C-alpha positions as CSV (number, residue, x, y, z in Angstrom):
1,X,197.0,197.5,-14.8
2,X,198.0,194.4,-16.7
3,X,196.9,192.4,-13.9
4,X,193.6,194.1,-13.9
5,X,193.3,193.7,-17.6
6,X,194.4,190.2,-17.5
7,X,192.0,189.5,-14.9
8,X,189.4,191.2,-16.9
9,X,190.4,189.3,-20.0
10,X,190.5,186.1,-18.1
11,X,187.2,186.9,-16.7
12,X,185.8,187.8,-20.0
13,X,187.2,184.6,-21.6
14,X,185.9,182.5,-18.9
15,X,182.6,184.4,-19.0
16,X,182.3,183.8,-22.7
17,X,182.7,180.1,-22.2
18,X,180.2,180.2,-19.3
19,X,177.6,182.0,-21.4
20,X,177.6,179.3,-24.0
21,X,177.3,176.7,-21.4
22,X,174.7,178.5,-19.5
23,X,172.5,179.1,-22.4
24,X,172.2,175.4,-23.3
25,X,171.7,174.4,-19.7
26,X,169.0,177.0,-19.2
27,X,166.8,175.6,-22.0
28,X,166.7,172.2,-20.4
29,X,166.1,173.6,-16.9
30,X,163.3,175.8,-18.1
31,X,161.4,172.7,-19.3
32,X,161.9,171.0,-16.0
33,X,160.8,174.1,-14.0
34,X,157.7,174.5,-16.3
35,X,156.7,170.9,-15.8
36,X,157.0,171.1,-12.1
37,X,155.4,174.5,-11.8
38,X,152.5,173.3,-13.9
39,X,152.0,170.4,-11.5
40,X,151.9,172.7,-8.6
41,X,149.4,175.0,-10.3
42,X,147.2,172.0,-11.2
43,X,147.2,170.9,-7.7
44,X,146.1,174.3,-6.4
45,X,142.7,174.6,-5.0
46,X,141.9,177.4,-7.5
47,X,143.1,177.6,-11.0
48,X,146.6,179.2,-11.4
49,X,148.3,180.0,-14.7
50,X,152.1,179.8,-14.5
51,X,154.7,181.1,-17.0
52,X,158.4,180.1,-16.9
53,X,161.1,182.1,-18.5
54,X,164.5,180.6,-18.0
55,X,164.5,180.1,-14.3
56,X,161.9,182.7,-13.5
57,X,158.4,181.7,-12.6
58,X,155.4,184.1,-13.0
59,X,152.0,183.0,-11.7
60,X,148.6,184.5,-12.3
61,X,145.1,183.4,-11.2
62,X,143.3,183.0,-7.9
63,X,144.2,181.9,-4.4
64,X,141.8,181.2,-1.7
65,X,143.6,183.3,0.9
66,X,147.1,184.6,1.8
67,X,148.1,181.3,3.2
68,X,147.2,179.5,0.0
69,X,149.2,182.2,-1.9
70,X,152.2,181.9,0.4
71,X,152.1,178.1,0.0
72,X,151.9,178.5,-3.7
73,X,155.0,180.9,-3.7
74,X,156.9,178.5,-1.5
75,X,156.1,175.5,-3.6
76,X,157.3,177.4,-6.7
77,X,160.4,178.6,-4.9
78,X,161.3,175.1,-3.9
79,X,161.7,174.0,-7.5
80,X,165.4,173.3,-8.1
81,X,166.9,175.9,-10.4
82,X,164.2,178.6,-9.9
83,X,165.7,181.9,-9.5
84,X,162.7,184.3,-9.3
85,X,159.1,183.6,-8.3
86,X,156.5,186.3,-9.1
87,X,153.0,185.7,-7.7
88,X,151.9,189.3,-7.8
89,X,149.3,188.5,-10.5
90,X,147.6,185.9,-8.3
91,X,144.5,187.5,-6.7
92,X,143.1,186.5,-3.4
93,X,139.4,185.6,-3.3
94,X,137.1,187.9,-1.5
95,X,136.0,186.7,1.9
96,X,132.3,185.9,2.2
97,X,130.9,186.2,5.7
98,X,128.7,184.4,6.2
99,X,129.9,181.9,3.6
100,X,126.5,180.9,2.2
101,X,124.8,179.1,-0.6
102,X,121.1,178.6,-1.1
103,X,119.8,176.1,-3.6
104,X,116.0,175.9,-4.4
105,X,114.1,173.2,-6.3
106,X,110.6,173.9,-7.7
107,X,107.8,171.4,-8.4
108,X,108.9,171.0,-12.0
109,X,112.3,169.8,-10.9
110,X,114.2,172.9,-11.8
111,X,117.0,174.1,-9.5
112,X,118.4,177.5,-8.9
113,X,121.2,178.6,-6.7
114,X,122.4,181.8,-5.0
115,X,125.5,182.5,-3.0
116,X,129.2,181.7,-3.3
117,X,131.3,178.6,-3.6
118,X,134.8,178.1,-2.3
119,X,136.3,176.6,-5.5
120,X,135.7,175.4,-8.9
121,X,135.9,171.9,-7.6
122,X,133.1,172.7,-5.2
123,X,131.3,174.3,-8.1
124,X,131.7,171.1,-10.2
125,X,130.4,169.0,-7.3
126,X,127.3,171.1,-7.1
127,X,126.7,170.8,-10.8
128,X,125.1,173.1,-13.3
129,X,123.1,174.9,-10.6
130,X,126.3,176.4,-9.3
131,X,128.0,177.1,-12.6
132,X,127.5,180.8,-12.4
133,X,128.1,181.3,-8.7
134,X,131.2,183.4,-7.8
135,X,134.1,182.0,-5.8
136,X,134.8,183.3,-2.4
137,X,136.9,182.7,0.6
138,X,135.9,182.0,4.1
139,X,134.4,178.6,3.7
140,X,134.7,176.5,6.9
141,X,136.4,173.2,6.6
142,X,134.1,170.6,5.0
143,X,131.7,173.2,3.7
144,X,132.0,172.2,0.1
145,X,131.2,168.5,0.7
146,X,128.3,169.3,3.0
147,X,126.9,171.7,0.3
148,X,127.2,169.0,-2.3
149,X,125.4,166.6,0.1
150,X,122.6,169.2,0.7
151,X,122.3,169.6,-3.1
152,X,122.0,165.8,-3.5
153,X,119.3,165.7,-0.7
154,X,117.1,168.0,-2.8
155,X,117.2,165.4,-5.7
156,X,114.5,163.0,-4.3
157,X,112.2,165.8,-3.2
158,X,109.4,167.2,-5.2
159,X,110.5,170.7,-4.2
160,X,112.6,172.2,-1.5
161,X,115.4,174.5,-0.5
162,X,118.8,173.9,1.0
163,X,120.7,176.7,2.7
164,X,124.3,176.3,4.0
165,X,125.3,179.4,5.8
166,X,128.7,179.0,7.5
167,X,128.3,175.9,9.6
168,X,124.5,176.0,9.7
169,X,122.6,173.9,7.3
170,X,118.8,173.9,6.8
171,X,116.9,171.6,4.5
172,X,113.1,172.0,3.8
173,X,110.9,170.6,1.2
174,X,108.2,168.2,0.1
175,X,108.7,164.4,-0.5
176,X,106.2,162.2,-2.3
177,X,106.6,159.4,0.1
178,X,108.7,158.1,3.0
179,X,111.0,156.5,0.4
180,X,111.9,159.8,-1.0
181,X,112.2,161.2,2.5
182,X,114.6,158.5,3.4
183,X,116.5,159.0,0.2
184,X,116.9,162.7,0.9
185,X,118.2,162.0,4.4
186,X,120.5,159.3,3.1
187,X,121.9,161.8,0.5
188,X,122.4,164.4,3.2
189,X,124.1,162.0,5.5
190,X,125.5,163.1,8.8
191,X,126.8,166.6,9.1
192,X,130.5,167.1,10.1
193,X,131.4,168.0,13.6
194,X,130.9,171.6,14.3
195,X,128.0,171.9,11.9
196,X,124.3,172.1,12.7
197,X,121.4,170.9,10.6
198,X,117.7,171.7,10.5
199,X,115.7,169.3,8.3
200,X,112.0,170.0,7.7
201,X,110.6,167.7,5.0
202,X,106.9,167.2,4.5
203,X,105.9,163.8,3.2
204,X,102.9,163.9,0.8
205,X,102.2,160.2,0.8
206,X,102.5,157.5,3.5
207,X,104.4,155.3,1.0
208,X,102.0,152.4,1.3
209,X,100.8,150.8,-1.9
210,X,97.6,151.8,-3.7
211,X,95.0,149.3,-2.5
212,X,91.4,148.3,-2.0
213,X,90.3,146.3,1.0
214,X,86.6,145.5,0.7
215,X,84.1,143.6,2.8
216,X,80.8,142.3,1.4
217,X,78.1,141.3,3.8
218,X,74.5,140.6,2.6
219,X,75.4,142.3,-0.7
220,X,76.4,145.5,1.0
221,X,80.0,146.6,0.2
222,X,82.1,148.5,2.7
223,X,85.8,148.9,3.0
224,X,88.9,151.1,2.9
225,X,91.1,152.2,0.1
226,X,94.2,154.2,-0.9
227,X,93.5,155.8,-4.2
228,X,95.6,157.8,-6.7
229,X,94.8,161.2,-7.9
230,X,93.1,159.8,-11.0
231,X,90.3,158.4,-8.7
232,X,89.9,161.5,-6.6
233,X,86.1,162.2,-6.5
234,X,85.2,159.0,-8.4
235,X,81.6,158.1,-7.4
236,X,82.4,154.4,-7.6
237,X,84.5,154.8,-4.4
238,X,82.3,157.2,-2.5
239,X,81.1,154.7,0.1
240,X,84.6,153.6,1.2
241,X,86.9,154.9,3.9
242,X,89.4,156.1,1.3
243,X,92.8,157.6,1.7
244,X,93.4,160.0,-1.2
245,X,97.0,159.9,-2.3
246,X,98.2,163.2,-3.9
247,X,100.1,161.1,-6.3
248,X,99.1,159.6,-9.6
249,X,99.4,155.9,-10.0
250,X,102.7,154.7,-11.2
251,X,100.7,152.0,-13.0
252,X,98.5,153.6,-15.6
253,X,96.2,150.5,-15.5
254,X,95.6,150.7,-11.8
255,X,92.6,153.2,-11.8
256,X,90.6,151.1,-14.3
257,X,91.6,147.9,-12.6
258,X,90.3,149.3,-9.3
259,X,87.0,150.2,-11.0
260,X,86.8,146.7,-12.4
261,X,87.4,145.2,-9.0
262,X,84.7,147.3,-7.4
263,X,82.3,146.3,-10.1
264,X,83.1,142.6,-9.6
265,X,82.8,143.0,-5.8
266,X,79.3,144.3,-6.3
267,X,78.2,141.0,-7.7
268,X,79.1,139.1,-4.4
269,X,76.8,138.5,-1.5
270,X,79.5,137.9,1.1
271,X,83.2,138.0,0.9
272,X,86.5,139.8,1.1
273,X,88.4,141.5,-1.7
274,X,91.9,142.9,-1.7
275,X,93.7,144.7,-4.5
276,X,97.2,145.9,-3.6
277,X,99.2,147.3,-6.5
278,X,98.9,144.6,-9.1
279,X,98.0,141.7,-6.7
280,X,94.4,140.7,-6.4
281,X,92.8,138.4,-3.8
282,X,89.1,137.5,-3.9
283,X,87.3,135.2,-1.4
284,X,83.6,135.3,-1.6
285,X,80.2,133.8,-2.2
286,X,77.7,134.8,-4.8
287,X,74.6,133.6,-6.7
288,X,75.3,131.7,-9.8
289,X,74.6,134.8,-11.9
290,X,76.7,136.9,-9.5
291,X,79.6,134.5,-9.7
292,X,79.5,134.5,-13.5
293,X,79.4,138.3,-13.6
294,X,82.2,138.8,-11.1
295,X,84.5,136.3,-12.9
296,X,83.7,137.8,-16.3
297,X,84.6,141.3,-15.0
298,X,87.9,140.1,-13.4
299,X,88.8,138.4,-16.6
300,X,89.3,141.9,-18.1
301,X,92.1,142.8,-15.8
302,X,95.6,143.3,-17.4
303,X,97.6,140.1,-17.7
304,X,100.3,141.7,-15.5
305,X,97.9,141.5,-12.5
306,X,98.2,138.4,-10.4
307,X,94.8,137.0,-9.4
308,X,93.9,134.7,-6.5
309,X,90.2,134.3,-6.9
310,X,87.9,131.9,-5.2
311,X,84.2,132.6,-5.5
312,X,81.8,130.0,-4.2
313,X,78.1,129.8,-4.5
314,X,76.6,131.7,-1.7
315,X,75.2,130.1,1.5
316,X,74.2,131.7,4.7
317,X,75.9,129.0,6.8
318,X,72.7,127.7,8.2
319,X,72.1,124.0,7.7
320,X,69.6,122.8,5.1
321,X,66.2,122.3,6.7
322,X,62.6,121.9,5.7
323,X,59.5,122.1,7.9
324,X,56.3,120.7,6.4
325,X,52.9,121.1,8.0
326,X,50.2,118.6,6.9
327,X,46.5,118.8,7.7
328,X,45.6,115.6,5.9
329,X,44.7,117.4,2.6
330,X,47.0,120.4,2.2
331,X,50.6,121.0,3.0
332,X,52.7,124.1,3.7
333,X,56.4,124.2,3.9
334,X,59.2,126.5,5.0
335,X,62.9,126.3,5.5
336,X,66.2,126.4,3.6
337,X,66.4,124.2,0.6
338,X,69.3,123.3,-1.7
339,X,69.5,124.4,-5.3
340,X,67.7,122.3,-7.9
341,X,65.5,120.6,-5.2
342,X,61.8,120.3,-5.7
343,X,59.7,119.6,-2.7
344,X,56.5,117.5,-3.2
345,X,53.9,117.3,-0.5
346,X,52.6,114.2,1.2
347,X,50.6,111.9,-1.2
348,X,51.9,114.1,-4.1
349,X,49.9,117.1,-2.9
350,X,51.4,120.1,-4.5
351,X,53.3,122.4,-2.1
352,X,55.0,125.8,-2.7
353,X,57.6,126.2,0.0
354,X,58.5,129.5,1.5
355,X,61.9,130.5,3.0
356,X,65.4,130.5,1.5
357,X,66.8,128.5,-1.3
358,X,70.6,128.0,-1.2
359,X,72.5,128.5,-4.4
360,X,74.4,125.3,-3.5
361,X,73.2,121.9,-4.4
362,X,72.8,119.1,-1.9
363,X,76.4,117.9,-2.1
364,X,76.0,114.4,-0.6
365,X,72.3,114.0,-1.2
366,X,71.6,113.3,2.5
367,X,69.2,116.2,2.9
368,X,67.3,115.3,-0.3
369,X,66.9,111.7,0.9
370,X,65.7,112.7,4.4
371,X,63.3,115.4,3.1
372,X,61.7,113.0,0.6
373,X,61.6,110.1,3.1
374,X,60.1,112.4,5.7
375,X,57.5,113.8,3.4
376,X,56.4,110.3,2.4
377,X,56.2,109.3,6.0
378,X,54.2,112.4,6.8
379,X,51.5,111.4,4.3
380,X,50.7,108.4,6.5
381,X,49.6,110.7,9.4
382,X,46.2,112.2,9.7
383,X,47.9,115.5,10.4
384,X,51.4,116.5,11.5
385,X,54.7,118.2,11.1
386,X,57.9,117.2,9.6
387,X,61.3,118.7,10.3
388,X,64.1,117.3,8.1
389,X,67.8,118.1,7.9
390,X,70.8,116.3,6.5
391,X,71.2,114.2,9.6
392,X,67.8,114.1,11.4
393,X,64.1,113.6,10.7
394,X,61.5,114.6,13.3
395,X,57.9,113.6,12.8
396,X,55.1,114.8,15.1
397,X,51.4,114.6,14.7
398,X,48.3,112.5,14.9
399,X,48.1,109.0,13.5
400,X,45.2,106.7,13.1
401,X,46.7,103.9,15.1
402,X,50.0,102.1,15.8
403,X,49.4,100.2,12.5
404,X,50.7,103.3,10.7
405,X,54.2,102.5,11.9
406,X,54.6,99.9,9.2
407,X,54.0,102.5,6.5
408,X,56.3,104.9,8.3
409,X,59.0,102.3,8.6
410,X,58.8,101.6,4.8
411,X,59.0,105.3,4.0
412,X,61.9,106.0,6.4
413,X,64.0,103.2,5.0
414,X,64.9,105.6,2.3
415,X,66.5,108.1,4.7
416,X,70.2,108.8,4.6
417,X,72.4,106.4,6.6
418,X,72.9,107.3,10.2
419,X,70.0,109.7,10.2
420,X,68.5,110.3,13.7
421,X,64.8,109.7,13.5
422,X,62.4,110.9,16.1
423,X,58.6,110.1,16.2
424,X,56.1,111.8,18.5
425,X,52.6,110.7,17.7
426,X,49.2,110.8,19.3
427,X,47.1,107.8,18.1
428,X,43.5,108.3,17.5
429,X,42.9,104.6,17.8
430,X,44.7,101.6,19.3
431,X,44.5,99.7,16.1
432,X,42.2,96.9,17.5
433,X,39.2,95.8,15.4
434,X,35.8,97.3,15.8
435,X,33.9,96.1,18.9
436,X,30.4,97.3,19.6
437,X,27.1,96.2,21.2
438,X,23.6,97.2,20.2
439,X,20.9,96.6,22.9
440,X,17.2,96.9,22.2
441,X,14.4,96.7,24.7
442,X,10.7,97.0,23.7
443,X,10.0,99.2,26.7
444,X,13.1,101.4,26.9
445,X,14.4,101.6,23.3
446,X,17.7,101.0,21.7
447,X,21.3,101.9,22.8
448,X,24.7,101.3,21.3
449,X,28.2,101.3,22.8
450,X,31.6,100.6,21.4
451,X,33.7,101.4,18.4
452,X,32.3,101.0,14.9
453,X,34.2,100.3,11.8
454,X,34.9,103.2,9.4
455,X,32.3,101.9,7.0
456,X,29.5,101.9,9.5
457,X,27.5,104.7,10.9
458,X,25.1,104.7,13.9
459,X,22.4,106.0,11.5
460,X,23.0,102.9,9.3
461,X,22.1,100.7,12.3
462,X,19.2,102.9,13.4
463,X,17.7,102.8,9.9
464,X,18.2,99.1,9.6
465,X,16.5,98.3,12.9
466,X,13.7,100.8,12.3
467,X,14.1,102.8,15.5
468,X,14.3,106.6,15.3
469,X,16.8,107.1,18.1
470,X,19.8,104.9,18.8
471,X,21.3,106.3,22.0
472,X,24.8,105.7,23.3
473,X,28.4,106.6,22.9
474,X,30.4,105.2,20.1
475,X,33.9,105.7,18.7
476,X,35.4,104.7,15.4
477,X,37.9,101.8,14.9
478,X,39.9,103.7,12.4
479,X,41.9,100.7,11.2
480,X,38.8,98.5,10.7
481,X,36.7,99.1,7.6
482,X,34.7,95.9,7.8
483,X,31.1,96.6,8.5
484,X,30.1,92.9,8.5
485,X,26.5,91.7,8.3
486,X,25.2,94.0,10.9
487,X,22.9,96.1,8.7
488,X,21.6,93.0,6.8
489,X,20.9,91.3,10.1
490,X,19.1,94.2,11.6
491,X,17.1,94.7,8.4
492,X,15.8,91.1,8.5
493,X,15.3,91.0,12.3
494,X,13.4,94.3,12.2
495,X,10.5,92.6,10.6
496,X,9.9,91.0,14.0
497,X,10.8,94.0,16.1
498,X,7.2,94.6,17.4
499,X,7.3,91.0,18.7
500,X,10.8,91.2,20.2
501,X,11.1,91.8,23.8
502,X,14.9,92.3,23.8
503,X,17.6,92.2,21.2
504,X,21.4,92.2,21.6
505,X,23.7,92.4,18.6
506,X,27.4,92.1,19.5
507,X,30.3,92.4,17.0
508,X,34.0,92.3,17.7
509,X,37.1,90.8,16.2
510,X,35.9,87.3,16.9
511,X,32.6,87.6,15.0
512,X,29.0,88.6,15.3
513,X,26.4,87.4,17.9
514,X,22.7,88.0,17.8
515,X,20.6,87.3,21.0
516,X,16.8,87.7,20.6
517,X,14.2,87.3,23.3
518,X,10.7,87.2,21.9
519,X,7.6,88.7,23.6
520,X,5.1,86.5,25.3
521,X,2.8,84.5,23.0
522,X,5.1,84.6,20.0
523,X,5.9,81.3,18.1
524,X,9.6,81.3,18.9
525,X,10.3,78.2,16.8
526,X,8.9,79.8,13.7
527,X,10.9,83.0,14.2
528,X,14.1,81.1,14.9
529,X,13.6,79.0,11.8
530,X,13.0,82.0,9.6
531,X,15.9,84.0,10.9
532,X,18.3,81.1,10.8
533,X,17.5,80.7,7.2
534,X,17.8,84.3,6.2
535,X,20.7,85.5,8.4
536,X,24.3,84.8,7.4
537,X,25.5,81.4,8.5
538,X,28.5,82.8,10.5
539,X,26.3,84.7,12.9
540,X,25.9,83.2,16.3
541,X,22.1,83.3,16.6
542,X,20.2,82.7,19.8
543,X,16.4,83.1,20.0
544,X,14.3,82.4,23.1
545,X,11.0,83.3,24.7
546,X,11.0,85.8,27.5
547,X,11.1,84.3,31.0
548,X,10.3,87.5,32.9
549,X,6.6,87.8,32.4
550,X,5.0,91.1,33.5
551,X,2.1,91.3,35.8
552,X,-1.4,91.2,34.4
553,X,-2.5,94.6,33.4
554,X,1.1,96.0,33.1
555,X,1.4,98.9,30.7
556,X,4.2,100.0,28.3
557,X,4.8,101.8,25.1
558,X,6.3,99.5,22.5
559,X,9.3,101.4,20.9
560,X,8.9,99.5,17.7
561,X,5.3,100.6,17.1
562,X,5.0,103.6,19.3
563,X,1.8,102.2,20.6
564,X,0.8,101.7,24.2
565,X,0.4,98.0,25.2
566,X,-1.3,96.3,28.1
567,X,-0.2,92.8,29.2
568,X,-3.3,90.7,29.3
569,X,-3.7,86.9,29.5
570,X,0.0,86.3,28.5
571,X,0.0,88.7,25.5
572,X,0.9,92.4,24.9
573,X,-2.3,93.8,23.6
574,X,-2.1,97.2,21.9
575,X,-4.0,100.1,23.5
576,X,-6.3,101.3,20.6
577,X,-8.7,104.1,20.7
578,X,-11.6,103.9,18.2
579,X,-15.4,104.1,18.1
580,X,-17.0,100.7,19.2
581,X,-19.7,100.5,16.6
582,X,-20.1,98.1,13.6
583,X,-18.6,100.8,11.4
584,X,-15.9,101.7,13.9
585,X,-14.9,98.2,14.6
586,X,-14.9,97.3,10.9
587,X,-12.7,100.3,10.1
588,X,-10.2,99.6,12.8
589,X,-10.0,95.9,11.8
590,X,-9.3,96.8,8.2
591,X,-6.6,99.3,9.4
592,X,-4.8,96.7,11.5
593,X,-5.0,94.1,8.7
594,X,-3.9,96.4,6.0
595,X,-0.1,95.7,6.3
596,X,-0.3,92.0,5.7
597,X,-3.3,90.5,7.3
598,X,-3.3,87.1,8.9
599,X,-1.0,84.5,7.3
600,X,-0.4,80.8,7.8
601,X,2.3,78.3,7.1
602,X,1.9,76.9,3.6
603,X,-0.7,74.1,3.5
604,X,-1.2,74.5,7.3
605,X,-3.6,76.1,9.8
606,X,-0.5,77.2,11.8
607,X,-0.2,81.0,12.1
608,X,3.1,82.4,10.9
609,X,5.2,84.3,13.4
610,X,4.3,87.7,12.1
611,X,0.6,87.1,12.4
612,X,0.7,87.4,16.1
613,X,1.0,91.1,15.7
614,X,-2.4,91.3,13.8
615,X,-4.0,88.8,16.2
616,X,-3.0,90.9,19.2
617,X,-4.4,94.0,17.4
618,X,-7.7,92.2,16.6
619,X,-8.0,91.2,20.2
620,X,-7.5,94.8,21.2
621,X,-10.4,95.6,18.9
622,X,-12.6,92.7,19.7
623,X,-12.7,93.1,23.5
624,X,-14.2,96.6,23.5
625,X,-16.4,95.9,20.5
626,X,-17.9,92.8,22.1
627,X,-18.4,94.8,25.3
628,X,-20.4,97.1,23.0
629,X,-22.7,94.2,22.1
630,X,-21.1,93.4,18.8
631,X,-20.1,90.0,17.5
632,X,-17.6,89.0,14.8
633,X,-17.2,86.3,12.3
634,X,-13.9,84.9,11.1
635,X,-14.0,83.6,7.6
636,X,-11.3,81.6,5.9
637,X,-10.7,81.5,2.1
638,X,-8.2,79.6,-0.1
639,X,-7.2,79.8,-3.8
640,X,-8.3,77.2,-6.3
641,X,-5.0,75.3,-6.2
642,X,-5.4,71.6,-5.1
643,X,-8.4,69.7,-4.0
644,X,-11.5,71.7,-3.3
645,X,-12.6,69.6,-0.4
646,X,-9.1,69.9,1.2
647,X,-9.3,73.6,0.5
648,X,-12.6,73.8,2.3
649,X,-11.2,72.0,5.3
650,X,-8.1,74.1,5.4
651,X,-10.1,77.3,5.3
652,X,-12.2,76.2,8.1
653,X,-9.2,75.1,10.2
654,X,-7.5,78.4,9.6
655,X,-10.6,80.4,10.6
656,X,-10.9,78.3,13.8
657,X,-7.2,78.9,14.6
658,X,-7.9,82.7,14.5
659,X,-11.0,82.3,16.6
660,X,-9.0,80.3,19.2
661,X,-6.2,82.8,19.2
662,X,-8.7,85.6,19.9
663,X,-10.4,83.7,22.7
664,X,-7.0,83.0,24.2
665,X,-6.4,86.8,24.3
666,X,-9.6,87.4,26.3
667,X,-12.3,87.8,23.6
668,X,-15.5,86.1,24.8
669,X,-16.0,82.8,23.1
670,X,-19.7,83.4,22.6
671,X,-19.1,86.5,20.5
672,X,-16.9,84.8,17.8
673,X,-17.8,82.4,15.1
674,X,-15.6,81.0,12.4
675,X,-16.4,79.6,9.0
676,X,-14.4,78.3,6.0
677,X,-15.4,79.0,2.4
678,X,-12.6,77.2,0.7
679,X,-12.1,78.3,-2.9
680,X,-15.8,79.2,-3.4
681,X,-15.5,83.0,-2.9
682,X,-12.5,84.2,-4.9
683,X,-11.9,88.0,-5.2
684,X,-9.2,87.7,-7.9
685,X,-8.1,85.6,-10.8
686,X,-6.9,82.2,-9.6
687,X,-4.9,81.8,-12.9
688,X,-2.2,84.3,-11.7
689,X,0.1,84.1,-8.7
690,X,-1.0,87.5,-7.7
691,X,-4.7,86.7,-7.9
692,X,-4.2,83.4,-6.0
693,X,-2.4,85.4,-3.2
694,X,-5.3,87.7,-2.9
695,X,-7.8,84.8,-2.7
696,X,-5.8,83.2,0.2
697,X,-7.2,85.4,3.0
698,X,-8.9,85.7,6.3
699,X,-11.8,88.1,6.7
700,X,-13.3,89.6,9.9
701,X,-16.9,90.8,9.8
702,X,-18.7,92.6,12.5
703,X,-22.5,92.3,13.4
704,X,-24.8,93.6,15.9
705,X,-25.3,91.0,18.6
706,X,-27.9,88.5,17.5
707,X,-27.4,89.3,13.8
708,X,-24.5,86.9,13.4
709,X,-24.9,84.4,10.6
710,X,-25.2,80.8,11.6
711,X,-22.3,78.9,10.2
């Protein structure tokens, strides 16, 4: 009993000592266990609350599954000093099958989620959208990370839905552009092994920049564009092949900038225009007004826009060229002329050219020089055409003669250097002096052949010679304007034309020749002396008597008088038709003497050359009148100048000369008497020259046979 009690006392004493020791040790151990248990709880997949009392551990909270709960219990139990572990208050998550989450994103960017998550960590990874989702067990390995990636993939999309059901993931939605599409795919990444994915994302925009690509040809604008929603339906872009983006422009200035670019492009004639985002390129051509308008419009673009603009004055690419047609008095022109170029016609004739005018000036002046030189040369032609370019001049047409080449050379000296010059002319004349021959024959008339100077007409020669018709073929020496003395010569010579048998007037570059053959019975010496005195001294004059005498009784019509003539006794006697009575013979005599009568050399009884014409006519009257038994008296008269006796003798000698001339022409000698009255029978005042001229006269008077006065 004592042993038992002692043992009990011993035990009790020892126990009391142990209690005191144990109580102090327990406090320190509890702190250690609490710290270690809290670390285990913090590392748990789900939140676990742990309470430590002495060496006892009590846990409450959630565990994913029984394995996780068992692991938690084991980890608590392994803490040194732990006596009791109680995890009865830790609840297991419900098992979700399928383990699924669905996250949706609307056009306004809001996200909503349905389903379960495996942990608060997963919930945090998914963000606010999963804050209210319940936890569940049954998630496959890697599920939470893939769900977070799917949630991230929705971020770049306008709208969409991600569903992760077990190991199957589907992602659908709408992306603005390929960039967002790529970002969504990048966020999703690759799915873990054992998972499947189905991604269906519609891309609203091709991702290329907003742009305008315009072509201008002959002022017509075509092109393509990618336009933001702000320009949807804008009439200014209606004619373009436009891609309409569903997106608004990221640059608020772009729609107005695009409108400005289209406006500026409309001022071009040809060109290319590109606007891509804020980068502008313009290459084109325009009129001066269009260039100014386009540049003014583009100056209004925002400063943030880069501009590479080069607008030249428009040109169609064809070379400058002018064609001028000239008819000798008027000119027409066509072609393509440079800006600020005024075309004047040949010899300053006004010309209004048709065709195109370039907006560009003649840069090096070559075209201007050639056009002006060519027009000046064209004026030297009678008619023709000029084609002038910057490197060539072509002249075709009709020129007076090769002499025109000197004027052409002078004009074309002003052409631009190295200009190719072509001349194709038809010459109207060879440039040689006038050369012509006029032939006259009393029996056959007058003809003319050759080339006359420009200042001489055939009619001038015909009028001067006194023949109505001057037959022949003549041309014009277009480079010779010297008529020479021809008209004057023929005018003087024509006074003797009824007495001329043949006449030949020749003129060429060497001078003038006149060859005259007088009719039979004409005083050649007197004619030669008269013509030599009156004709120009530089005329080569030859006068001779005819050597080819016709047969007695030959008949012809004298082209100078228009009268028929009969060759009798060495003279051409006119064939007159009149009444052979005293009255008829008197009348016919007066008619033939009316144009000048019978004249003599001064102070002489020698007939002048022109009197032969009257003498021949008197013979033509006298022969038939005498045959009709009539007789005539030739009476000579002088003026009162000089000695009366000498005048008496002179008058008698002159009357005798006429009588002899008539006898020589076949008038019977018996039927003619001659008498001189000197100055005794004046018919006018001898105190005046005119009166004295009238008093110097020869009179013919007719009588019946036997009634003739006795001289």
